[in-house]
SEROPA-356682 format. One record per residue (C-alpha): residue number from 1; residue in three letters; chain; y, z, x. Coordinates in steps of 0.5 Angstrom, whole numbers, always signed. Each point is the difference from the previous one (the first is absolute). Layout:
<atoms>
<NUM; ala; A; <Y; Z; X>>
...
</atoms>
This chain:
<atoms>
<1; unk; A; <+56; -16; -4>>
<2; unk; A; <-7; -3; +3>>
<3; unk; A; <-4; +3; -5>>
<4; unk; A; <-1; -4; -7>>
<5; unk; A; <+1; +3; -6>>
<6; unk; A; <-6; +3; -3>>
<7; unk; A; <-3; +2; +7>>
<8; unk; A; <-6; +4; -2>>
<9; unk; A; <+2; +7; +4>>
<10; unk; A; <-5; +5; +0>>
<11; unk; A; <-6; +4; +3>>
<12; unk; A; <-8; +0; +0>>
<13; unk; A; <-6; +4; +0>>
<14; unk; A; <-7; -1; +0>>
<15; unk; A; <-5; +4; -5>>
<16; unk; A; <-5; +3; +5>>
<17; unk; A; <+6; +3; +4>>
<18; unk; A; <+4; +2; -6>>
<19; unk; A; <-3; +1; -6>>
<20; unk; A; <-6; +6; +1>>
<21; unk; A; <-3; +2; -7>>
<22; unk; A; <-7; -4; +3>>
<23; unk; A; <-4; +3; -5>>
<24; unk; A; <+4; +0; -6>>
<25; unk; A; <+0; -3; -7>>
<26; unk; A; <-7; -4; +2>>
<27; unk; A; <+2; -3; +7>>
<28; unk; A; <-5; -1; +5>>
<29; unk; A; <+0; +1; +7>>
<30; unk; A; <+3; -6; +5>>
<31; unk; A; <-1; -1; +7>>
<32; unk; A; <+6; +4; +2>>
<33; unk; A; <-3; +6; -3>>
<34; unk; A; <-5; +0; +5>>
<35; unk; A; <+5; +0; +6>>
<36; unk; A; <+2; +6; +3>>
<37; unk; A; <+7; +2; +3>>
<38; unk; A; <+1; -1; +8>>
<39; unk; A; <+6; +0; +4>>
<40; unk; A; <+3; -5; +5>>
<41; unk; A; <-5; +2; +5>>
<42; unk; A; <-6; +2; -4>>
<43; unk; A; <-3; -6; -4>>
<44; unk; A; <-1; +0; -7>>
<45; unk; A; <-7; +1; -2>>
<46; unk; A; <-4; -3; -6>>
<47; unk; A; <-6; +4; -4>>
<48; unk; A; <-5; -4; -4>>
<49; unk; A; <-1; +7; -4>>
<50; unk; A; <+6; +4; -2>>
<51; unk; A; <+0; +7; +4>>
<52; unk; A; <+3; +5; -4>>
<53; unk; A; <+2; +4; +7>>
<54; unk; A; <+4; -6; +2>>
<55; unk; A; <+7; -2; -2>>
<56; unk; A; <+1; -7; -3>>
<57; unk; A; <+7; -2; +0>>
<58; unk; A; <+0; -5; -6>>
<59; unk; A; <-3; +5; -5>>
<60; unk; A; <+6; +4; -1>>
<61; unk; A; <+5; -5; +4>>
<62; unk; A; <+7; +3; -2>>
<63; unk; A; <-2; +0; -8>>
<64; unk; A; <+4; -5; -3>>
<65; unk; A; <-5; +0; -5>>
<66; unk; A; <+3; +6; -3>>
<67; unk; A; <+7; -2; +3>>
<68; unk; A; <+1; -7; -2>>
<69; unk; A; <+6; +1; -5>>
<70; unk; A; <+3; +5; +5>>
<71; unk; A; <-1; -6; +6>>
<72; unk; A; <+2; -6; -4>>
<73; unk; A; <+7; +4; -3>>
<74; unk; A; <+1; +1; +7>>
<75; unk; A; <+0; -7; +2>>
<76; unk; A; <+4; -1; -7>>
<77; unk; A; <+5; +4; +3>>
<78; unk; A; <+0; -4; +7>>
<79; unk; A; <+1; -6; -4>>
<80; unk; A; <-6; -4; +1>>
<81; unk; A; <-1; -7; -2>>
<82; unk; A; <-7; +0; +2>>
<83; unk; A; <-6; +5; +1>>
<84; unk; A; <-6; -3; +4>>
<85; unk; A; <-6; +4; -2>>
<86; unk; A; <-8; -1; +0>>
<87; unk; A; <-5; +1; -5>>
<88; unk; A; <-6; +4; +1>>
<89; unk; A; <-6; -5; -1>>
<90; unk; A; <-5; +6; -1>>
<91; unk; A; <+5; +3; -5>>
<92; unk; A; <-1; -6; -5>>
<93; unk; A; <-7; -2; +2>>
<94; unk; A; <-3; +7; +3>>
<95; unk; A; <-6; -4; +4>>
<96; unk; A; <+3; -7; -1>>
<97; unk; A; <-6; -2; -4>>
<98; unk; A; <+1; +3; -7>>
<99; unk; A; <+0; -5; -6>>
<100; unk; A; <+7; +3; -3>>
<101; unk; A; <+6; +3; +4>>
<102; unk; A; <+1; +8; +0>>
<103; unk; A; <+6; +0; -6>>
<104; unk; A; <+3; +7; +3>>
<105; unk; A; <+1; -4; +7>>
<106; unk; A; <+3; -6; -4>>
<107; unk; A; <+5; +5; -4>>
<108; unk; A; <+2; +3; +7>>
<109; unk; A; <+3; -6; +2>>
<110; unk; A; <+3; -2; -7>>
<111; unk; A; <+4; +7; +1>>
<112; unk; A; <+2; -2; +7>>
<113; unk; A; <+3; -7; -2>>
<114; unk; A; <+3; +4; -6>>
<115; unk; A; <+4; +4; +5>>
<116; unk; A; <+2; -5; +4>>
<117; unk; A; <+3; -4; -5>>
<118; unk; A; <+3; +6; -3>>
<119; unk; A; <+5; +0; +6>>
<120; unk; A; <+0; -8; +1>>
<121; unk; A; <-5; +0; +6>>
<122; unk; A; <-5; -7; +0>>
<123; unk; A; <-7; +2; +2>>
<124; unk; A; <-3; -4; +6>>
<125; unk; A; <-7; +2; +0>>
<126; unk; A; <-5; -1; +5>>
<127; unk; A; <-7; -1; -3>>
<128; unk; A; <-4; +3; +6>>
<129; unk; A; <+3; +4; +5>>
<130; unk; A; <-5; +2; +5>>
<131; unk; A; <-4; +2; -6>>
<132; unk; A; <-7; -2; -2>>
<133; unk; A; <-5; +4; -5>>
<134; unk; A; <-5; +4; +4>>
<135; unk; A; <-5; -3; -4>>
<136; unk; A; <+1; -7; +2>>
<137; unk; A; <+1; +2; +8>>
<138; unk; A; <-7; +4; +0>>
<139; unk; A; <-4; -5; -4>>
<140; unk; A; <+3; -7; +3>>
<141; unk; A; <+3; +3; +7>>
<142; unk; A; <+7; -2; -3>>
<143; unk; A; <+3; -7; +0>>
<144; unk; A; <-6; -2; +4>>
<145; unk; A; <-4; -1; -7>>
<146; unk; A; <+3; -6; -4>>
<147; unk; A; <-1; +5; -6>>
<148; unk; A; <+6; +3; +1>>
<149; unk; A; <+4; -7; -1>>
<150; unk; A; <-2; +0; -8>>
<151; unk; A; <+1; +8; +0>>
<152; unk; A; <+7; -1; +3>>
<153; unk; A; <+1; -6; -5>>
<154; unk; A; <-2; +4; -6>>
<155; unk; A; <+5; +6; +2>>
<156; unk; A; <+6; -5; +2>>
<157; unk; A; <-1; -3; -7>>
<158; unk; A; <+0; +7; -4>>
<159; unk; A; <+6; +1; +4>>
<160; unk; A; <+3; -6; -2>>
<161; unk; A; <-2; +0; -7>>
<162; unk; A; <+2; +7; -1>>
<163; unk; A; <+7; +0; +3>>
<164; unk; A; <+2; -7; -1>>
<165; unk; A; <+6; +2; -3>>
<166; unk; A; <+2; +6; +4>>
<167; unk; A; <-1; -3; +7>>
<168; unk; A; <+3; -6; +3>>
<169; unk; A; <-1; +0; +8>>
<170; unk; A; <-7; +1; +3>>
<171; unk; A; <-4; +0; +6>>
<172; unk; A; <-7; -1; +1>>
<173; unk; A; <-2; +4; +6>>
<174; unk; A; <+4; +4; +5>>
<175; unk; A; <+0; -2; +7>>
<176; unk; A; <-5; -5; -1>>
<177; unk; A; <+0; -2; +8>>
<178; unk; A; <-2; +7; +2>>
<179; unk; A; <-7; -3; -2>>
<180; unk; A; <+1; -4; +7>>
<181; unk; A; <-1; +6; +4>>
<182; unk; A; <-4; +6; +0>>
<183; unk; A; <+5; +4; -3>>
<184; unk; A; <-2; -3; -7>>
<185; unk; A; <-7; +1; +0>>
<186; unk; A; <+0; +7; -4>>
<187; unk; A; <+7; +0; -4>>
<188; unk; A; <+1; -7; -1>>
<189; unk; A; <-7; -3; +0>>
<190; unk; A; <-4; +6; -3>>
<191; unk; A; <-5; -1; +5>>
<192; unk; A; <-5; +6; +2>>
<193; unk; A; <-2; +1; +7>>
<194; unk; A; <-3; +7; +3>>
<195; unk; A; <+1; +6; -3>>
<196; unk; A; <+6; +4; +3>>
<197; unk; A; <+2; -5; +4>>
<198; unk; A; <+8; -2; +1>>
<199; unk; A; <+3; -4; -5>>
<200; unk; A; <+3; -4; +5>>
<201; unk; A; <-6; -2; +4>>
<202; unk; A; <+1; -6; +5>>
<203; unk; A; <-7; +0; +2>>
<204; unk; A; <-3; -6; -4>>
<205; unk; A; <-7; -4; +1>>
<206; unk; A; <+1; -8; -1>>
<207; unk; A; <-4; +1; -6>>
<208; unk; A; <+5; +5; -3>>
<209; unk; A; <+6; -4; +2>>
<210; unk; A; <-3; -6; -4>>
<211; unk; A; <-1; +5; -6>>
<212; unk; A; <+8; +2; +1>>
<213; unk; A; <+2; -7; +0>>
<214; unk; A; <-5; -2; -6>>
<215; unk; A; <+3; +6; -4>>
<216; unk; A; <+7; -2; +1>>
<217; unk; A; <-2; -7; -2>>
<218; unk; A; <-2; +3; -6>>
<219; unk; A; <+6; +3; -1>>
<220; unk; A; <+4; -6; +0>>
<221; unk; A; <-5; -3; -5>>
<222; unk; A; <+1; +6; -5>>
<223; unk; A; <+8; -1; +1>>
<224; unk; A; <+0; -7; -1>>
<225; unk; A; <-4; +1; -7>>
<226; unk; A; <+4; +6; -2>>
<227; unk; A; <+7; -4; +2>>
<228; unk; A; <-3; -6; -5>>
<229; unk; A; <-2; +5; -5>>
<230; unk; A; <+7; +4; +0>>
<231; unk; A; <+4; -7; -1>>
<232; unk; A; <-4; -2; -6>>
<233; unk; A; <+1; +7; -3>>
<234; unk; A; <+7; +0; +1>>
<235; unk; A; <+3; -6; +3>>
<236; unk; A; <+7; +4; +2>>
<237; unk; A; <-5; +5; +5>>
<238; unk; A; <+3; +0; +7>>
<239; unk; A; <-7; +1; +4>>
<240; unk; A; <+1; +1; +8>>
<241; unk; A; <-4; +1; +6>>
<242; unk; A; <+1; +6; +4>>
<243; unk; A; <+0; +0; +8>>
<244; unk; A; <+1; +5; +5>>
<245; unk; A; <+5; -3; +4>>
<246; unk; A; <-1; -1; +8>>
<247; unk; A; <+6; -3; +4>>
<248; unk; A; <-4; -1; +7>>
<249; unk; A; <+4; -2; +6>>
<250; unk; A; <-3; -2; +7>>
<251; unk; A; <+1; +6; +5>>
<252; unk; A; <+3; -5; +5>>
<253; unk; A; <+1; -7; +0>>
<254; unk; A; <-7; -2; +4>>
<255; unk; A; <-2; -6; -5>>
<256; unk; A; <-7; +4; -1>>
<257; unk; A; <+4; +6; -3>>
<258; unk; A; <+4; -5; -4>>
<259; unk; A; <-7; -3; -2>>
<260; unk; A; <-3; +7; -2>>
<261; unk; A; <+6; +2; -4>>
<262; unk; A; <+0; -7; -4>>
<263; unk; A; <-8; +2; -1>>
<264; unk; A; <+2; +7; -2>>
<265; unk; A; <+5; -3; -5>>
<266; unk; A; <-5; -5; -3>>
<267; unk; A; <-6; +5; -1>>
<268; unk; A; <+5; +6; -2>>
<269; unk; A; <+4; -3; -5>>
<270; unk; A; <-1; -8; -1>>
<271; unk; A; <-7; +0; -1>>
<272; unk; A; <+0; +4; -7>>
<273; unk; A; <+7; -3; -2>>
<274; unk; A; <-3; -7; +1>>
<275; unk; A; <-6; +1; -4>>
<276; unk; A; <+4; +3; -6>>
<277; unk; A; <+7; -4; +0>>
<278; unk; A; <-3; -7; +3>>
<279; unk; A; <-7; +1; -4>>
<280; unk; A; <-4; -2; +6>>
<281; unk; A; <-3; +3; +7>>
<282; unk; A; <+5; -2; +6>>
<283; unk; A; <-2; -4; +6>>
<284; unk; A; <-1; +5; +5>>
<285; unk; A; <-5; +4; -4>>
<286; unk; A; <-6; -4; +1>>
<287; unk; A; <+1; +1; +8>>
<288; unk; A; <+1; +8; -1>>
<289; unk; A; <-6; +0; -4>>
<290; unk; A; <-4; -4; +5>>
<291; unk; A; <+3; +4; +6>>
<292; unk; A; <-2; +7; -3>>
<293; unk; A; <-6; -2; -3>>
<294; unk; A; <+2; +1; -7>>
<295; unk; A; <-4; -3; -6>>
<296; unk; A; <+4; +0; -7>>
<297; unk; A; <-5; +0; -6>>
<298; unk; A; <+3; -4; -5>>
<299; unk; A; <-2; -4; -6>>
<300; unk; A; <+2; -8; -1>>
<301; unk; A; <+5; +2; -6>>
<302; unk; A; <+4; +5; +4>>
<303; unk; A; <+4; -5; +3>>
<304; unk; A; <+3; -3; -6>>
<305; unk; A; <+1; +7; -3>>
<306; unk; A; <+5; +1; +6>>
<307; unk; A; <+4; -6; -1>>
<308; unk; A; <+1; +2; -8>>
<309; unk; A; <+1; +7; +1>>
<310; unk; A; <+6; +0; +5>>
<311; unk; A; <+6; +5; -1>>
<312; unk; A; <+7; +0; -2>>
<313; unk; A; <+3; +4; +5>>
<314; unk; A; <-1; +3; +7>>
<315; unk; A; <+0; +8; +1>>
<316; unk; A; <-1; +4; +6>>
<317; unk; A; <+1; +7; +3>>
<318; unk; A; <+4; +0; +7>>
<319; unk; A; <+1; +6; +4>>
<320; unk; A; <-1; -2; +7>>
<321; unk; A; <-1; -6; +5>>
<322; unk; A; <-5; +0; +6>>
<323; unk; A; <-1; -4; +6>>
<324; unk; A; <-6; -4; +3>>
<325; unk; A; <-2; -1; +7>>
<326; unk; A; <-6; -3; +4>>
<327; unk; A; <+2; +5; +6>>
<328; unk; A; <-6; +5; +0>>
<329; unk; A; <+4; +6; +3>>
<330; unk; A; <+5; -1; -5>>
<331; unk; A; <-5; +1; -6>>
<332; unk; A; <-3; +6; +4>>
<333; unk; A; <+6; +4; +1>>
<334; unk; A; <+5; -2; -5>>
<335; unk; A; <-4; -2; -6>>
<336; unk; A; <+0; +4; -7>>
<337; unk; A; <-6; -1; -6>>
<338; unk; A; <+5; -1; -5>>
<339; unk; A; <+6; -3; +3>>
<340; unk; A; <-3; -4; +6>>
<341; unk; A; <+3; -1; +7>>
<342; unk; A; <+7; +4; +0>>
<343; unk; A; <+6; -4; +0>>
<344; unk; A; <+5; +3; +6>>
<345; unk; A; <+6; -2; -4>>
<346; unk; A; <-1; +4; -6>>
<347; unk; A; <-1; +8; -2>>
<348; unk; A; <-6; +3; -4>>
<349; unk; A; <-1; +5; -5>>
<350; unk; A; <-3; +6; +1>>
<351; unk; A; <-7; -3; -2>>
<352; unk; A; <+1; -6; +5>>
<353; unk; A; <+3; -5; -5>>
<354; unk; A; <+5; -4; +4>>
<355; unk; A; <+7; -1; -4>>
<356; unk; A; <+2; -8; -1>>
<357; unk; A; <+5; -2; -5>>
<358; unk; A; <+1; -6; +3>>
<359; unk; A; <-7; -2; +0>>
<360; unk; A; <+1; +1; -8>>
<361; unk; A; <+5; -6; +0>>
<362; unk; A; <-4; -4; +5>>
<363; unk; A; <-7; +1; -5>>
<364; unk; A; <+4; -2; -6>>
<365; unk; A; <+2; -6; +3>>
<366; unk; A; <-7; -2; +3>>
<367; unk; A; <-3; +1; -7>>
<368; unk; A; <+5; -3; -4>>
<369; unk; A; <+0; -6; +4>>
<370; unk; A; <-7; -1; +0>>
<371; unk; A; <-1; +1; -8>>
<372; unk; A; <+6; -1; -3>>
<373; unk; A; <-1; +5; -6>>
<374; unk; A; <+3; +6; -2>>
<375; unk; A; <-1; +6; +5>>
<376; unk; A; <+0; +8; -2>>
<377; unk; A; <+0; +5; +5>>
<378; unk; A; <-4; +5; -4>>
<379; unk; A; <-1; +6; +6>>
<380; unk; A; <+5; +2; +5>>
<381; unk; A; <+1; +7; +2>>
<382; unk; A; <+0; +5; +6>>
<383; unk; A; <-5; +5; +0>>
<384; unk; A; <+3; +7; +3>>
<385; unk; A; <-2; +7; +0>>
<386; unk; A; <+6; +2; -4>>
<387; unk; A; <+2; +8; +1>>
<388; unk; A; <+4; +4; -5>>
<389; unk; A; <+7; +2; +3>>
<390; unk; A; <+3; +6; +0>>
<391; unk; A; <+4; -1; -6>>
<392; unk; A; <-7; -1; -4>>
<393; unk; A; <+1; -8; +0>>
<394; unk; A; <-3; -6; +3>>
<395; unk; A; <+5; -4; +4>>
<396; unk; A; <-4; -6; +2>>
<397; unk; A; <+6; -4; +4>>
<398; unk; A; <-6; -4; +4>>
<399; unk; A; <-3; -3; -6>>
<400; unk; A; <+7; -2; -3>>
<401; unk; A; <+1; -3; +7>>
<402; unk; A; <-6; -4; +0>>
<403; unk; A; <+0; -2; -7>>
<404; unk; A; <+8; -2; +1>>
<405; unk; A; <-2; -5; +6>>
<406; unk; A; <-6; -3; -4>>
<407; unk; A; <+4; -1; -6>>
<408; unk; A; <+6; -4; +5>>
<409; unk; A; <-6; -4; +2>>
<410; unk; A; <-2; -2; -7>>
<411; unk; A; <+7; -2; -1>>
<412; unk; A; <+1; -4; +6>>
<413; unk; A; <-7; -4; -2>>
<414; unk; A; <+3; -1; -7>>
<415; unk; A; <+6; -3; +4>>
<416; unk; A; <-5; -4; +4>>
<417; unk; A; <-2; -3; -7>>
<418; unk; A; <-6; +4; -1>>
<419; unk; A; <-2; +1; -8>>
<420; unk; A; <-1; +7; +0>>
<421; unk; A; <-1; +3; -7>>
<422; unk; A; <-1; +8; +1>>
<423; unk; A; <-1; +6; +5>>
<424; unk; A; <-4; +6; -2>>
<425; unk; A; <+0; +5; +5>>
<426; unk; A; <-7; +3; +2>>
<427; unk; A; <-1; +7; -2>>
<428; unk; A; <+6; +1; -5>>
<429; unk; A; <-3; +7; -1>>
<430; unk; A; <-4; +4; +5>>
<431; unk; A; <-7; -2; +0>>
<432; unk; A; <-7; +0; +4>>
<433; unk; A; <+0; -4; +6>>
<434; unk; A; <-5; -6; +0>>
<435; unk; A; <-1; +0; +8>>
<436; unk; A; <-1; +7; +1>>
<437; unk; A; <-1; +4; -7>>
<438; unk; A; <+6; +4; +2>>
<439; unk; A; <+6; +3; -4>>
<440; unk; A; <+4; +2; +6>>
<441; unk; A; <+1; -8; +1>>
<442; unk; A; <+5; +0; -6>>
<443; unk; A; <+4; -7; -2>>
<444; unk; A; <+3; +2; -6>>
<445; unk; A; <+7; +1; -3>>
<446; unk; A; <-3; +6; -4>>
<447; unk; A; <-3; +6; +3>>
<448; unk; A; <-7; +2; -3>>
<449; unk; A; <-2; +7; +2>>
<450; unk; A; <-7; -1; +3>>
<451; unk; A; <-3; +1; +7>>
<452; unk; A; <-6; -3; +4>>
<453; unk; A; <-5; +5; -2>>
<454; unk; A; <+2; -1; -8>>
<455; unk; A; <+5; +6; -1>>
<456; unk; A; <+6; +0; -4>>
<457; unk; A; <+2; +0; -7>>
<458; unk; A; <+2; -8; +0>>
<459; unk; A; <+7; +2; -2>>
<460; unk; A; <+5; -6; +1>>
<461; unk; A; <+7; +0; +4>>
<462; unk; A; <+5; -5; +2>>
<463; unk; A; <+1; -2; +7>>
<464; unk; A; <+7; -3; +3>>
<465; unk; A; <-3; -7; +0>>
<466; unk; A; <-1; +1; -8>>
<467; unk; A; <+8; +0; -1>>
<468; unk; A; <+1; -5; +5>>
<469; unk; A; <-5; -5; -3>>
<470; unk; A; <+3; +1; -7>>
<471; unk; A; <+7; -2; +3>>
<472; unk; A; <-4; -6; +3>>
<473; unk; A; <-3; -2; -7>>
<474; unk; A; <+7; +1; -3>>
<475; unk; A; <+4; -5; +4>>
<476; unk; A; <-6; -5; +1>>
<477; unk; A; <-1; +1; +7>>
<478; unk; A; <+8; +0; +2>>
<479; unk; A; <+1; +7; +2>>
<480; unk; A; <-5; +2; +5>>
<481; unk; A; <+4; +6; +3>>
</atoms>
């Protein structure tokens, strides 16, 4: 049996895509609360002022705020060993700058953790999962302002102190490497641009690019400070980073394509990992900044802080792979904003994400060979338009097949010698898609009655994949049929 005893099988969600209750019990607005819904062909827009005539998916999401006992009971029924969730920063500090935390918000997560422990589930908490109080975003243009460092450290310290006996595993920022590209400007870095513009806006000035990398640097510093404080509060804490895993191949054996793929891997994966695991900026950063006219605003003490606040484990999401090429014709005819240049050897989901389980094994080996610290896959899943069958049930064999193939790849990587500590499948209960804002793009083992327009009564139903994953956990990955 490849999977070690104590392997952390489970599922993952994010507060802004799952909780709802956006104004309940003292919660303040966060950046996602200002982002509209969209589709695969219609970009998500964000608004500086909430428009009561517009649908904002995060406001209600799938109402976990009022269904958390039911949801966690379902995870207990599946046999989860671990549940990855995030805390909504604005539920704890409504504007990000209050002198004292919101007690009702703190109590909500005490309740969550109590339910988890009732079923023997270990919480894995993401401190900031595309979540920033709107007050900090508006006042400081998000993470471009160094003031956000102290605000985050205060927030993280509150969580570490409040839940030091309830949570062992922590992640500082979700997919922090999204700050390396324009995807991260709004949701990840909380940076504001023009009103009503797309959340994923690829148009940047050189000044805005410098702002983006300055904001990312500030997150590095905030994370390192939080790691150090967390270990002081509870030396048993395991505090990790979280990367959006991007396995990139050269499109051809043209040496220029090989170099393009290497460069993509450096900036999409290793850049943030090198800073947070090794404690310093990598050698290739200097030229990248020079070639792209990027000036990162830093303070002298920052670099010592980065050395002192390295993480304990490396976690990541993995959904697909991409290819890189310098051929302008291929880029023009075979490109996709989310998945890069198409790979002719792979099939794609209906949202254009290419399915590549073998790439997961390769990525696991690449990461572990580079850093040699424990790894954890904290997001992996298939977004699909689940349709109720004539018998009234959801027969999602396509999801089972996707997960089975990726779990087999994990098994091979463990046999290769990779230290893999756990796997939390993404969107274990249906939730709002971060990229499109849709409910139609479903990931879960559990169906939620909610549609793209905000209709539905939120009732939950088990899909076929629910029972399959239960069996996988019961056998510690041995029975995948």
